[in-house]
N, C-alpha and C positions, 0 to 999 in steps of 0.2 A: 636750662638756666640762660644759655646764650640767647634764646628766643625772647625771653622776657626783657633782657637788657637791650637787645636790638629794637624791640618794639616800643618800650616805655621811656628809656633814657633820653632820646632826642626830644620827645614831647615835653619832658620836664625842663630841659634847657630852653625850649621855645617859650614855655610859660614864664620862665625867668626873664627872658628878653622882653616879652610882651608886658610883663609887670613893670619892668624898668622903663619902657616907653611911656607908661602911664604914671610914672613917678611914684610907684608903689602905693597907689591910692585905690586899687581895685578891691572890691569886696570878695569874700571867700566864694560866694556863688559864681561870680564872674570868672574867678581864677579856675574853678572846677570846670565850668563850661568851656573856657579857653583851652584847658588841658584836653578835654574831650575832642574839641575841634582839631587841635594840633595832632592828637593821637591818630585820628581818622585821616586827616589830610596828608601827613608825612608818610604814613604807611601805605596809603592808597597810591600816592605818587611814586614811591619806591617800588611797589609791586608793578605798577604800569611800566616804569623804566626797565625793570628787570625782564618782564615777560615780553613786552612789545618792542622796545628799542634794542635790547641786547639779544633777543631771540631765544632766551632760555625757556624751557618748558615748565620749570618749577623754581620755587624760591626755597633755598636751603641756607642754613646758618652754620655751616661747617667749614673750617679752615679759612681760606682766602675769601670766600664768599661772605663770611661773617664780617670781615674787616671792610670789604667793599660796601656792604649794606650800611655799616655804621658810618663810614665816611660820607656816603651819599645822603644818609638821613641827617647827619649833623650839618651838612651844607644847607639842606632844606630847613632845618631847625633854626638856622641863623637868618635865612631869607624870609620865611613865612610870617614871622611876627610883624615885619615891616609891611608886608602886603596886607595882612589882616587889619593892621592898624590904619593903613591908608584907605582901605575899603570901608572900615567902620567910621572914619571921619568924613568920607565923601558921601556915602549913602547912609542916610539916617531916617528912621521911622519915628514920626511924631504922633503920639496918641493924645487926642484932646477929648474932653468930656463935652457931650452935647448940651446945648442950652436946655433949661427946664421947660417942659411942655406945660401949657396952661390948660 
């Protein structure tokens, strides 16, 4: 149960901040895709921090390590929506329909 809380809860908070940045005007499809993006990014960064920066060989969710993981992932959950929003506003892909061929 700790694993599910540690992996999913920060992503839900990140989606809430992201939705607030867009003034709650996002469609359900965009909210679900944002949840997936935050789920992957937050946990990927936390795994990288734990394994490479802290030098641990494994990621466990027992005792103090669970609290450390939650604190780190909640910090990322607060920062990542701002970064994703900034990238989304800076880099845009525009799709236009080609002119009809004669």
